[in-house]
LONUDREN-294185 format. One record per residue (C-alpha): residue in one letter; x, y, z. Coordinates in steps of 0.02 Angstrom, whole numbers. Example, Ala and Ser with C-alpha at 12.3 -4.5 7.8 and 13.67 -1.06 7.14 Angstrom:
! residues 2
a	615	-225	390
s	684	-53	357
***
This chain:
! residues 799
m	3237	15042	5658
a	3202	15065	5472
v	3130	14885	5492
a	2999	14942	5636
n	2965	15092	5519
r	2922	14979	5382
q	2822	14855	5502
l	2724	15028	5576
a	2678	15100	5415
a	2618	14895	5372
i	2528	14921	5512
q	2445	15077	5449
s	2421	15028	5294
l	2305	14864	5350
s	2197	14993	5465
e	2170	15092	5339
k	2118	14974	5234
q	2008	14893	5366
a	1942	15063	5405
s	1912	15071	5209
a	1857	14888	5235
l	1721	14942	5337
a	1662	15089	5260
d	1634	14977	5134
l	1532	14873	5216
d	1432	14994	5289
a	1404	15092	5126
a	1344	14903	5039
t	1236	14877	5212
n	1140	15065	5178
d	1124	15010	4975
r	1042	14839	5032
l	945	14928	5174
n	904	15046	5019
a	841	14929	4900
i	735	14839	5039
s	672	15006	5068
v	618	15030	4890
a	563	14831	4841
t	437	14858	5012
q	375	15016	4948
q	347	14939	4765
g	271	14813	4825
v	394	14667	4749
i	405	14613	4937
n	306	14612	5088
l	357	14637	5254
y	414	14468	5312
q	522	14451	5159
a	575	14617	5187
l	621	14596	5385
a	714	14427	5340
v	810	14501	5223
w	860	14662	5328
k	899	14507	5472
m	1013	14438	5356
a	1081	14602	5292
r	1107	14649	5480
r	1220	14458	5516
d	1319	14482	5368
k	1368	14657	5421
a	1400	14573	5617
l	1510	14420	5564
s	1599	14541	5428
n	1646	14673	5572
k	1685	14513	5689
i	1809	14445	5570
t	1882	14625	5513
k	1920	14663	5713
l	1969	14482	5779
a	2102	14490	5605
a	2168	14648	5657
s	2186	14620	5857
p	2296	14521	5913
c	2291	14347	6032
t	2334	14410	6224
y	2226	14252	6290
e	2202	14055	6266
p	2040	13987	6290
q	1997	13866	6447
s	1871	13738	6431
i	1767	13748	6601
e	1625	13597	6610
f	1472	13622	6667
s	1277	13543	6679
v	1126	13648	6671
n	964	13585	6767
n	816	13609	6668
s	715	13547	6817
n	651	13418	6681
n	631	13241	6792
v	551	13151	6644
e	663	13023	6550
t	640	13029	6349
n	625	12842	6333
t	474	12861	6433
a	283	12968	6404
r	238	13113	6484
e	83	13107	6571
r	-34	13223	6489
t	-222	13209	6557
l	-409	13270	6498
g	-497	13365	6634
l	-418	13273	6805
n	-416	13099	6777
n	-434	13077	6608
r	-233	13003	6537
v	-207	13037	6338
l	-135	12905	6253
a	10	12913	6130
g	-43	13087	6060
l	-164	13170	5949
m	-176	13105	5768
l	-245	13225	5621
h	-265	13163	5460
t	-342	13267	5300
w	-369	13221	5144
r	-364	13352	4954
t	-450	13332	4786
q	-354	13395	4632
d	-391	13547	4533
v	-491	13483	4359
k	-559	13614	4232
c	-731	13645	4259
p	-850	13599	4111
e	-886	13740	3973
t	-1025	13839	4052
r	-1085	14027	4020
f	-994	14062	4171
s	-821	13955	4142
k	-743	14142	4135
v	-774	14162	4325
e	-700	14004	4382
s	-639	13885	4278
c	-550	13757	4413
c	-660	13611	4502
s	-634	13472	4628
g	-572	13310	4548
p	-533	13151	4608
i	-410	13125	4751
d	-266	13182	4780
i	-101	13111	4866
s	40	13202	4783
p	153	13310	4919
y	99	13469	4950
g	147	13605	5074
l	308	13696	5118
d	416	13648	5260
a	401	13843	5341
v	570	13840	5419
f	644	13888	5239
k	509	13966	5184
l	540	14193	5186
g	411	14272	5271
s	369	14118	5384
p	363	14209	5580
i	455	14029	5611
f	581	14038	5476
n	780	13989	5515
p	907	14115	5452
d	1048	13993	5508
l	985	13860	5398
y	978	13984	5226
d	1085	13910	5123
p	1109	13979	4965
d	1221	13818	4884
g	1089	13718	4960
k	1233	13593	5049
m	1140	13631	5226
l	966	13601	5125
t	988	13453	5022
s	1071	13368	5184
i	929	13401	5292
y	809	13315	5154
n	924	13187	5088
c	879	13138	4908
s	992	12986	4924
e	901	12887	5076
i	750	12860	4944
s	787	12710	4834
q	742	12778	4653
p	748	12968	4669
t	681	13033	4500
f	775	13211	4451
n	762	13307	4282
i	553	13341	4284
i	494	13410	4149
e	356	13548	4217
a	183	13534	4115
a	125	13705	4145
t	302	13774	4063
t	388	13642	3983
l	566	13686	4103
t	663	13540	4166
v	612	13545	4347
n	710	13443	4512
a	874	13444	4434
p	985	13344	4565
p	1020	13343	4703
y	825	13402	4718
c	745	13247	4699
a	551	13268	4648
e	486	13165	4805
l	542	13267	4921
y	565	13455	4847
n	430	13527	4737
p	505	13621	4558
r	564	13776	4651
n	668	13685	4736
i	596	13682	4910
p	560	13561	5004
y	385	13482	5030
a	294	13477	5221
f	166	13333	5199
w	169	13162	5132
h	54	13056	5100
l	52	12897	5192
p	-85	12747	5173
l	-167	12682	5327
s	-322	12552	5336
g	-470	12623	5363
l	-463	12809	5332
p	-461	12884	5159
a	-309	12918	5032
g	-242	13058	5139
f	-87	13148	5252
p	-85	13098	5433
v	31	13210	5560
f	40	13154	5734
f	57	13285	5894
d	196	13163	6022
i	129	13149	6172
n	319	13192	6243
l	291	13369	6155
s	306	13503	6262
h	188	13662	6286
e	334	13745	6189
a	358	13616	6061
a	195	13570	6035
a	160	13758	5979
t	316	13760	5850
w	220	13606	5802
l	61	13668	5781
q	117	13856	5697
w	245	13728	5583
v	92	13661	5522
q	-18	13810	5492
e	125	13883	5392
g	159	13726	5303
l	-33	13756	5230
l	-62	13594	5297
v	-275	13674	5270
d	-278	13737	5084
d	-399	13790	4958
r	-391	13597	4878
t	-439	13507	5076
r	-582	13423	5060
g	-577	13336	5263
l	-493	13356	5406
a	-497	13199	5554
a	-441	13229	5721
h	-407	13051	5850
l	-384	13059	6014
i	-367	12891	6160
s	-387	12941	6356
y	-387	12810	6499
n	-496	12839	6657
a	-422	12713	6788
d	-552	12756	6926
l	-691	12711	6798
k	-586	12584	6696
v	-654	12659	6555
f	-558	12722	6354
a	-634	12835	6286
a	-635	12875	6112
i	-647	13056	6051
q	-652	13106	5836
v	-674	13264	5787
d	-717	13284	5586
f	-703	13430	5482
d	-812	13431	5309
f	-752	13554	5197
q	-933	13570	5105
q	-947	13595	4908
g	-1057	13748	4964
g	-904	13842	5038
s	-952	13788	5230
i	-852	13718	5333
k	-983	13564	5440
v	-904	13515	5625
s	-963	13379	5713
h	-882	13272	5855
r	-876	13097	5933
i	-868	13038	6111
y	-884	12854	6144
t	-831	12773	6313
l	-829	12603	6327
s	-759	12480	6449
l	-634	12321	6394
e	-623	12230	6605
l	-770	12161	6574
y	-710	12000	6687
d	-608	12043	6797
a	-639	11965	6972
t	-776	12096	7053
p	-913	12046	7136
a	-992	12186	6995
n	-927	12087	6859
l	-963	11897	6934
a	-1152	11962	6947
r	-1165	12026	6762
y	-1087	11890	6716
a	-1209	11757	6787
f	-1359	11877	6722
e	-1260	11862	6545
v	-1248	11681	6543
l	-1442	11656	6606
l	-1492	11783	6478
a	-1411	11667	6364
g	-1499	11543	6402
c	-1653	11604	6413
i	-1620	11676	6206
v	-1552	11492	6163
m	-1725	11409	6254
l	-1843	11523	6166
m	-1745	11505	5987
v	-1762	11322	6023
l	-1951	11326	6051
q	-1975	11438	5905
l	-1908	11314	5772
k	-1986	11167	5894
d	-2148	11243	5829
i	-2105	11280	5643
g	-2032	11100	5648
a	-2211	11029	5701
s	-2292	11106	5575
v	-2225	11004	5467
l	-2247	10848	5549
t	-2359	10722	5503
q	-2497	10638	5592
k	-2599	10499	5544
g	-2556	10529	5351
q	-2623	10721	5365
r	-2528	10882	5382
r	-2561	10994	5530
g	-2571	11162	5429
g	-2403	11190	5377
l	-2245	11313	5352
k	-2401	11421	5278
a	-2515	11416	5392
y	-2378	11428	5526
f	-2312	11598	5468
s	-2464	11661	5412
s	-2496	11742	5568
g	-2408	11909	5611
s	-2370	11854	5797
v	-2290	11697	5734
w	-2180	11825	5620
l	-2154	11948	5764
k	-2090	11834	5882
l	-1978	11731	5756
v	-1891	11908	5703
n	-1854	11945	5908
n	-1817	11804	5938
v	-1670	11811	5773
l	-1621	11994	5866
l	-1586	11939	6018
l	-1496	11796	5976
a	-1392	11913	5828
g	-1376	12047	5967
m	-1308	11918	6110
g	-1184	11828	5958
l	-1140	12019	5925
w	-1068	12036	6109
w	-963	11863	6088
t	-897	11966	5938
f	-858	12114	6040
v	-807	12030	6189
n	-662	11888	6123
q	-610	11995	5968
h	-598	12155	6023
a	-616	12204	6208
k	-477	12046	6257
q	-364	12085	6102
f	-341	12274	6120
s	-205	12341	6188
m	-126	12522	6179
n	56	12596	6230
l	89	12744	6323
r	177	12823	6174
y	253	12767	5985
p	419	12817	5916
v	332	12908	5765
y	467	13052	5728
t	656	13044	5726
d	647	13186	5818
l	525	13306	5920
q	643	13462	5926
p	705	13467	5752
q	767	13623	5642
a	673	13562	5502
y	610	13412	5421
f	471	13380	5566
l	375	13253	5483
h	541	13156	5452
l	448	12970	5503
a	545	12851	5605
n	585	12653	5552
d	466	12682	5375
g	316	12748	5458
t	307	12576	5580
g	273	12691	5736
l	136	12777	5633
r	26	12640	5568
d	47	12559	5760
v	-24	12711	5830
w	-168	12710	5671
s	-182	12516	5727
a	-213	12529	5906
i	-363	12681	5873
s	-452	12591	5719
q	-445	12429	5817
l	-523	12522	5996
e	-659	12616	5843
a	-703	12431	5767
g	-763	12397	5947
i	-853	12525	5960
s	-929	12524	5793
v	-963	12331	5860
l	-1034	12377	6028
n	-1147	12520	5931
w	-1213	12384	5815
y	-1260	12285	5971
y	-1339	12425	6064
a	-1449	12453	5898
l	-1506	12289	5894
n	-1541	12278	6063
g	-1662	12445	6056
i	-1757	12353	5900
s	-1779	12207	6009
i	-1834	12306	6178
l	-1975	12389	6060
l	-2031	12206	5969
l	-2033	12158	6147
i	-2157	12302	6193
a	-2262	12243	6068
r	-2268	12056	6107
l	-2315	12122	6292
l	-2415	12223	6239
r	-2540	12086	6117
a	-2493	11988	6266
m	-2604	12079	6374
d	-2758	12055	6297
f	-2789	11884	6398
q	-2853	12002	6546
p	-2983	12138	6474
r	-2946	12277	6550
l	-2772	12261	6517
g	-2799	12218	6322
v	-2898	12409	6342
v	-2765	12486	6259
t	-2713	12359	6112
r	-2889	12347	6072
a	-2915	12529	6092
l	-2786	12547	5933
k	-2838	12403	5845
l	-3015	12496	5834
a	-2944	12640	5795
a	-2836	12585	5646
p	-2929	12593	5485
d	-2977	12779	5543
l	-2795	12792	5590
m	-2742	12760	5425
h	-2832	12866	5333
f	-2784	13002	5448
f	-2604	12979	5427
l	-2637	12986	5243
v	-2715	13167	5243
a	-2606	13204	5378
g	-2450	13161	5307
s	-2502	13240	5119
v	-2516	13385	5221
f	-2364	13380	5318
i	-2250	13338	5173
c	-2311	13479	5086
y	-2269	13597	5208
c	-2101	13511	5251
m	-2055	13550	5018
m	-2137	13730	5062
g	-2020	13772	5217
f	-1886	13713	5111
l	-1909	13811	4957
i	-1955	13980	5012
f	-1823	13978	5156
g	-1706	13835	5119
n	-1578	13999	5035
s	-1620	14085	5207
l	-1632	14010	5364
p	-1513	13846	5420
w	-1670	13779	5494
f	-1742	13739	5292
a	-1574	13716	5203
t	-1600	13546	5147
f	-1772	13412	5156
g	-1710	13329	5314
s	-1690	13456	5401
s	-1849	13535	5341
i	-1922	13389	5399
n	-1867	13393	5583
t	-1890	13572	5590
c	-2087	13557	5542
f	-2089	13422	5677
e	-2020	13504	5819
m	-2141	13637	5761
l	-2278	13505	5778
l	-2223	13486	5972
g	-2204	13658	6011
e	-2039	13694	5980
f	-2048	13844	5878
a	-1984	14002	5968
d	-1850	14020	5868
v	-1895	13988	5694
n	-2047	14091	5709
a	-1912	14215	5791
a	-1800	14173	5621
l	-1953	14192	5529
r	-2011	14372	5569
d	-1844	14440	5548
l	-1841	14397	5350
g	-1855	14546	5249
g	-1959	14595	5112
l	-2101	14469	5046
q	-2013	14310	5135
s	-2070	14401	5288
v	-2251	14387	5229
a	-2224	14200	5146
g	-2143	14190	5325
a	-2289	14215	5438
l	-2422	14147	5311
f	-2319	13967	5316
f	-2314	14002	5508
w	-2481	14041	5575
s	-2570	13935	5437
f	-2447	13766	5500
e	-2504	13805	5694
l	-2683	13825	5636
l	-2691	13667	5527
v	-2569	13558	5581
f	-2541	13583	5757
l	-2716	13628	5807
i	-2832	13548	5702
l	-2739	13390	5618
l	-2658	13356	5809
n	-2823	13378	5887
f	-2947	13246	5753
l	-2780	13110	5805
l	-2823	13131	5994
a	-3006	13133	5965
i	-2983	12962	5855
i	-2886	12881	5988
v	-3001	12935	6121
d	-3147	12894	6035
a	-3099	12695	5998
f	-3048	12688	6198
n	-3221	12742	6260
e	-3301	12637	6139
v	-3183	12481	6208
k	-3209	12546	6362
g	-3405	12545	6368
s	-3389	12377	6293
t	-3288	12280	6412
k	-3401	12173	6548
e	-3267	12088	6648
q	-3242	12197	6789
t	-3122	12074	6893
g	-2962	12146	6907
i	-2794	12071	6893
h	-2729	12064	7055
v	-2893	11968	7073
e	-2830	11836	6940
l	-2643	11805	6973
a	-2709	11788	7167
r	-2836	11667	7105
l	-2668	11585	7000
l	-2557	11562	7133
l	-2680	11491	7226
d	-2728	11362	7100
k	-2536	11324	7081
w	-2526	11304	7261
h	-2664	11168	7251
w	-2579	11111	7116
l	-2435	11088	7224
v	-2495	11026	7365
g	-2604	10883	7260
t	-2412	10814	7175
w	-2368	10738	7356
s	-2562	10650	7368
r	-2554	10460	7308
r	-2729	10518	7204
y	-2639	10631	7109
i	-2647	10618	6896
g	-2529	10734	6792
a	-2604	10869	6681
r	-2497	10747	6535
k	-2571	10590	6628
l	-2751	10653	6636
d	-2734	10673	6433
a	-2682	10523	6407
i	-2827	10461	6466
m	-2951	10570	6386
q	-2850	10554	6212
g	-2880	10386	6239
w	-3052	10360	6305
a	-3053	10464	6119
g	-2969	10347	6032
i	-2842	10454	5963
l	-2691	10366	6031
e	-2594	10228	5959
d	-2622	10049	6057
e	-2467	10030	6164
e	-2499	10237	6226
a	-2710	10190	6246
q	-2639	10028	6344
e	-2529	10142	6464
a	-2670	10260	6463
a	-2795	10124	6527
e	-2665	10035	6656
t	-2672	10216	6723
a	-2831	10254	6738
a	-2884	10108	6810
t	-2734	10143	6957
a	-2827	10305	6971
a	-3005	10217	6992
a	-2918	10090	7110
a	-2849	10237	7225
a	-2996	10351	7216
s	-3120	10179	7268
k	-2955	10135	7414
h	-2954	10329	7488
k	-3143	10362	7482
g	-3153	10376	7639
d	-3018	10498	7668
d	-3070	10601	7552
s	-3246	10615	7642
d	-3154	10660	7806
e	-3027	10783	7724
e	-3161	10902	7643
d	-3356	10867	7681
e	-3399	11034	7593
p	-3443	10983	7396
k	-3343	11077	7267
v	-3406	11121	7085
l	-3336	11190	6927
q	-3388	11343	6820
v	-3371	11300	6656
l	-3438	11446	6521
g	-3534	11519	6661
e	-3612	11370	6714
t	-3609	11265	6865
v	-3549	11074	6861
d	-3517	10952	7015
e	-3440	10795	7011
a	-3592	10699	6976
a	-3664	10809	6829
l	-3468	10803	6755
t	-3469	10592	6782
q	-3658	10605	6661
i	-3556	10731	6534
l	-3418	10622	6529
v	-3501	10459	6524
a	-3625	10543	6377
v	-3491	10592	6276
l	-3416	10419	6271
q	-3575	10365	6239
d	-3568	10475	6070
g	-3412	10430	6036
g	-3416	10244	6047
n	-3578	10258	5946
g	-3560	10344	5781
s	-3375	10425	5785
g	-3316	10323	5688
k	-3152	10339	5763
g	-3093	10216	5877
g	-3175	10281	6039
k	-3220	10200	6163
g	-3385	10188	6222
i	-3490	10129	6403
k	-3526	9971	6309
g	-3466	9896	6170
d	-3303	9778	6148
n	-3190	9914	6219
e	-3302	9928	6364
v	-3230	10080	6486
d	-3248	10064	6665
p	-3366	10157	6756
g	-3237	10187	6891
e	-3129	10270	6793
v	-3248	10391	6746
e	-3279	10415	6917
a	-3092	10440	6944
a	-3086	10569	6824
a	-3223	10669	6877
h	-3158	10658	7044
f	-3011	10728	6996
i	-3045	10852	6903
i	-3167	10900	7022
k	-3044	10890	7181
r	-2892	10994	7075
f	-3004	11110	6987
g	-3141	11139	7097
k	-3217	11260	7201
s	-3319	11255	7379
t	-3494	11303	7336
r	-3487	11422	7471
k	-3361	11512	7400
v	-3427	11495	7210
a	-3618	11585	7290
e	-3499	11715	7384
q	-3413	11774	7227
a	-3575	11780	7143
l	-3647	11883	7258
k	-3498	11993	7278
e	-3512	12012	7086
l	-3683	12066	7113
g	-3658	12202	7213
p	-3787	12284	7322
g	-3942	12174	7333
g	-3882	12008	7257
r	-3941	11937	7379
e	-4109	11933	7299
l	-4050	11937	7137
e	-3984	11753	7203
e	-4140	11712	7253
e	-4232	11767	7115
r	-4094	11666	7012
d	-4147	11506	7094
k	-4326	11523	7082
l	-4284	11544	6895
a	-4169	11400	6902
a	-4302	11264	6988
a	-4427	11320	6883
l	-4308	11297	6711
e	-4261	11127	6814
r	-4459	11084	6821
l	-4458	11128	6614
a	-4325	11013	6607
e	-4411	10870	6674
v	-4557	10908	6589
q	-4464	10907	6447
r	-4365	10759	6476
e	-4544	10680	6479
l	-4607	10742	6339
a	-4454	10681	6229
e	-4459	10496	6310
a	-4644	10501	6275
q	-4588	10562	6091
r	-4477	10403	6109
n	-4625	10261	6157
l	-4727	10357	6017
m	-4585	10339	5901
a	-4561	10149	5957
g	-4764	10117	5939
q	-4761	10185	5762
k	-4598	10077	5731
q	-4686	9921	5751
l	-4857	9937	5698
g	-4746	9992	5510
q	-4668	9831	5552
q	-4836	9745	5561
q	-4914	9821	5402
s	-4743	9756	5313
h	-4783	9585	5385
l	-4963	9576	5326
v	-4950	9649	5144
g	-4802	9509	5114
l	-4922	9367	5175
i	-5054	9419	5071
t	-4931	9442	4934
q	-4867	9242	4957
h	-5061	9193	4948
a	-5103	9258	4821
a	-4964	9203	4705
v	-5021	9020	4759
g	-5180	8985	4634
g	-5346	8853	4698
n	-5349	8887	4865
g	-5466	9039	4897
g	-5522	8972	5055
e	-5365	8934	5128
a	-5326	9104	5077
a	-5459	9199	5166
d	-5445	9080	5313
d	-5244	9158	5328
v	-5308	9317	5310
n	-5437	9319	5446
d	-5302	9212	5556
s	-5190	9368	5517
e	-5315	9499	5539
a	-5361	9402	5708
***
């Protein structure tokens, strides 16, 4: 009984002590809450910190009550182990990539990569206003920064369960022993105090022993900065947690100078990759310039599909044409330096003195460079590119802390950036390819306009621009000076008020848009300005519109229209391009039909015959040309009867507005060969002489030229009448009469010339006789003593 009483007394004593302990705990908790309230009211701590401390006090109280109650309560039950499983309806395995899409069917690869870079704070140069702000931006800073928001009091994601005054839990997460050579006991320059005592190394902890959030990782092609990667396997809630952790960790602060976001997606329907990049440029003026770029490209270029095979065939054809153009250009350059009979053909200086040669050369070089860039893109980028659906970048996607703990020393993050940079490098090459092609197309347009001069009606535009070029040069000198003055005026007056004139470049763009008629927004903004700026804005706008938009622009149009009208009025050729093309096709058809004839002589053979007659070929080439001409003459004489049967209607040749038939052409060739053989001195053949030309050769050549290039007299007359228009028949008759009169006049002139030649021959004969007489007189005068015989001789000579 006494023992029971003692036990009961002990239990009562313990109960009293427990009640006393609970009362003390309540008092301590109340004191703590009062202290929190006072500190909050005095501004020592903010509301977030007060809430965090209050949660810790409540937790400590609940934990103490739980321990007390469990210590005083007897155990009347035993714990039991029950196994169960939870189905979270997530069928995606942890080692596979989740499917994330942009839009409906653009699948995101790997994830989203952020990269930021920042600068150091340096002391500003001494000025009058150094007291206002003494810190300026310095060089790039790669030292770790930020705070792990999980350990940050007052942060929305602060985790009280990880609060450890002793630091054992913190150092187990941020373990400095994992670093090969950790740094401890650093002397802080600002306070000269020793910080980062073990186990808080300087690589992972700041001087207040709070872990950093962001560390530098060098990535090729990017500025020295700090990458952050959002994995594709993050759920919606997890991604929101990571984003909040990045924000609370102060990824972007007052020392940030740039932030870039990179994302890669793939569209299976179109077989197209998309590279998305958003850049945030923190400018010195305090603004943030945001720019974005979206590039799409196909890397499956030569799959076995009809479209790809057709494109491949056209690419081969285009490459062959480009190479052929370049070979022909090089051939022309080589021909310009070749020698012929000891003399230069003008040389490189004369060849490159033409602007069209430079235009062709630059265009061909750009086409060849574009072909090389396409080959580089296909073989070094398109065929070599590969990218996984997911990369193991971080050790854990749902960590309690240390979110950016890299796996495998950052190998996964480097692989991600390598794939992204490889795709962006291919895009860069492709952009260069497109730029070169654009310039090449502009040069092709210039070549096309230059080539259109062959047809008078097509060349009106180019000749008009050429005629107006001097006036345009003077106009652009004046108009350009006025335009630049207005751009400078807008930049100086409104640059600090309106974004359209913030920089000189933007001012130029704005004035050019106003010149094109896009001025509604600018005019409204200028009118909204207050004070004297509104007056300056009105003067600027109305003077620009009146002087530049209405006067100078119309001057430009007047110069071009005036030149066009002048060229149009001076163009006498009325034949359209469709008529000339029809003629060219008809001539080509005659040539194709003539190649099957046994009397056919090619253009090269005909040129060789002519050069052989002119004596500008070598001996072997001349002999071959002579044999060819003899063969052609024999064929012509053999089939002369066939010619008369095949074509009864005679043909003529139109040369420089004159009509030449076969007989006249034969006479012309004979006259030319006579001149070449008599006085040229170049070894040409003549009709008479040592190297005679068979008249049959001349007739064969004339017959071939008339046969191939001639037109029937009926068609020539019809065409002449058609060109003359109404009243053409009467004009034709008058022309025939005039031609007959001119023919008679020519006959009279020929007779007069023949008489003059006879007169000159008689005069020449008389002069020879007089010379002979003078010689005889001199001879007889030298013989002395025989005057009678000399007189007889003189009389005989006179007789």
